[in-house]
N, C-alpha and C positions, 0 to 999 in steps of 0.2 A: 120674178126676173128669169127669162133665161141665159144660159150660158153664153156667153161672146166666142166666136170662132177667131182662130189667131190671126185670120185678116181684119176682125173688126178690131181686135187688139193691135194692130200694127196701125191700124187707121187711124187708131186715137191717139196712139205716142205721136205718130207723125203730125196729128192736128195740134195737141202740148206743145211741140217742137217749135210749129211755126209759129203758135200766137206768143212763146216765150219770146223767141227771138225779135219778132217785134215790140216786144214790152221793155227788152234789155239795157235799148237805147238811153231812155228816159230814166232808168234805174241807175247807171253807169255815171247820168249827170249829178242824181241826187245826194250821191254817195262818193262824189269825184275829190270832194274836200279831207273825205277820212286818210290821213294819214296812222296805216295801219301798223307800222311800226313802234308810232308812239302808243295807239288805243289799245296795242295789246300788251304793254309792260304790266309788269307787274301778275300776267297770267302765265299759264305755262302751257307751251305751244310745242315740246319735245313729242315723238312719236310717241316713248314711253308713258307717258302721263295717261294719255288717252286708254279708255276701257276697250277691250278688242272689240266689242264689237261695233265700236265708230269705224273702223278700218275693215267694213265689210259693205258688199256691194249694196248699198240701198238705195234705191230708184236706178238703179245701171250706176252708178257713180261711184266708186270706190274711194273712201278717205273724204265724204260729200262736207263731213264737219270740220276738216282741220285744214279748210284753205280758204281763204275771203272771197275767191269768184265763185264758189258754190252757194257759200251764205248770201253773196249779195243777191243769187239768184231764187232764194227760198221765198219771200213773199211772191214774186212774179209769178212763181212756180205754183203757189196756192190762190192766186187771183186765176191762173187759169186751169187749175184741175178741180178744183172745189167746184163751182159753177157748173163746169163741164162732167165731171161726174154726181153730184148730186143737186143739182138745179136749184143751190144757192148762192149766195156770195159769202166772201170770206168773211166780211164784215156782221151780217145777218147770223153767221155760225159763232161769232165771238159772242156780239151782244144779246142773242136770246142767252146766251149760255151765262154770262153775266145776269141777267134776269133770273135766275132760277133762285137766287140770293134775296131774299126779302130787303126793299133798299131801309128800311124801318131798324135792320138789323145793326148791331154795333159794331161795324168791321173798321177796328181800327190798323191792325198789322196785317200784312198778305207775304203769304211767299209763293213765286211760282216755278214751280221743277221741270226742268228741260223748257225752258222758257222759248226757245228758240230766238225770233225776232220780238218775241213779248205782247203780240196782239190779246194775247188774254190777259195780260197784267193792264193792258192799257185798255181795254174796255171795262175791266173793274174800276182801275182808275179815274172812269169817266162815272162811273155811278156811284161810286163811294171816296167824293172828295174830299174826307177826312182821313182816310187810308194811307200808310205808307208804304214800302213795298222791298221784298228782298227779291229781285229777280235772277236765275241762278239757270247754269247751263252747264255744261262740259267744256263748249266750243269758245274760246276766246272771242273769234270772228262773229259771231251769231251775237255775243253781248254789247261787244260794239256796238252792231246794229241797232240794238236795242236802245241802248244809251241815246242815241243819236234819235230815236223815234220819241223817246222819251222827254228828252230837250227840245224838240221839235213841237212836241205840244203842252208846252210848258211847266212839264212835271219832274222836272229833273231835281229840285228840292226834294222831293217827294220818294224816292227810289235808291237804291244800291245796287249794284251789280258783281253778283262772285261768282267765280268759279266751283260750282260745287257737283260732285256725283251723287246722283240721288238716292243712292242705296245707302247711303251714310254721311249723311250733310251737316254734323257735327255742329248744327245749332243746340240749344239746350233744350230738355223737355216744355212741352208745355210753353209754347212760345208765340205761336199764329193764330190769330183770327179766324184765320181762313187759308188752306191750303190746295193748291189749286196746278194743275197740268191739264195739257191736251197735244193728242199725237202723239202722245208717247211710247205707251204699251206695245203698239203693232210694230216699231221699230225696235226691240229692246228684246234680247233672248227671255225664255219663258221663265228661268230660274231669277230674273231681275223683278218680276211682278210682284211675288209676294213681298222681298225685300223693300222694295221702293213704298208698298202701301203700308207695311208698318212702320214702315219710317216717319210717312204721312201721319201714321195715327199717331207715332209720338213726339213729333212736334207741336202736332194741334192743340191750340187749348181744351181744356175740359168746358165741353159746351159749343166748341168751335167746329166749324164746317169742312168737308173736304167735296170739292167739287173738280172733276174731268170730265173731259170732251173726247171721242173718238170717231174711227169708221170701220168697215169693215165686219158690218152686222149683217144678219140674217143673209137673203140671197143674193144680196151686195157681193158679200164676200167668195161667193162663188166666179164671179167677174173681174178679179182686179190686174189692173191693167200695167201695172207698176212694180216693178220688181220688189221684192218684200221678204226678205232673208227667214223673217220666223213668222211668216203670216199663217202659216197651217196650225203651227203651238197656239197663236193668239186667236185664230176664230174658234177654239175649240175651249177657252177659259168662259167659267160661269163668272162674271164679272160682280154680278150679284154676291154672289158663294166668297169669292175673292176679298172685296170689299168688307163684306160682314164678320171674316175670320180677321180680317187684321184689329177687327173691334170698333166698325164706325156701324152708326145705327141709324133709325128713321132714312134708311135707304130708299130712293127712287131711281128706278132706270128710267130713262124717259127717250125712247126715240124721236127722230128729228128729220125731218127730208129723207133721202133714199140713203141707204147705211148708215146714216149719222146718228149716232146717240151721246148721251148725256147720262155721268151720274152723279144725284148730289146726296150729301148725308152729315150725319153729324158724330163729334165725337162725346161720349154720356158725360153728364156734369159726376164729380168727385164730392 
């Protein structure tokens, strides 16, 4: 994939904004009933709570995850960016990810870290109807949207939504049959990655699964269109090594579409 020129990148960003602006009226209508003051009660919203990286200019927006307006635009943005950049739909990305866990696997407890609006958890909830979920993020606004979507899908009784730092979740050892996340590591500083992976391993049950998805692999990483403060560090990570170093085994690195990839593995039985 040839590197894009500055003009091509600007044209891409202009097209993203055009499509996003077209989508936002329906998004605002969908979430018009949300009373943010009520929805974020019990969560921390003070500037000091959030990890430092949250305040960086991610996707060109400073403090994007600490205000409801940016969080409301998240799904609409993904529905624009994923097809435009990778030639697949967001739904396809999530459904294919969920299918990497065999359907006859006993999955009763699932944790999604850095869940955002919980599209990954929703795909897994459809695949494993017996499973219960802990949907976690540092952003209370993302969690409010995630809860709205779980309610709409009829899955509200199956999930709890908790404000959690992925580096130190506070969950007991060996708690979950499946620990999952997506599109997280390319938006966090490089020193976070080993800490989060170590935490994922700690809270997975023996014999449990890890499931991850992200972008910016291979030649696609050379043509990043949108501001990502830690992209250079991210593209130099050897993720097979990082997951194995954390303790996971039976690892499979699975390329999917243009620049998208999955990682699936297990925690050894004890």
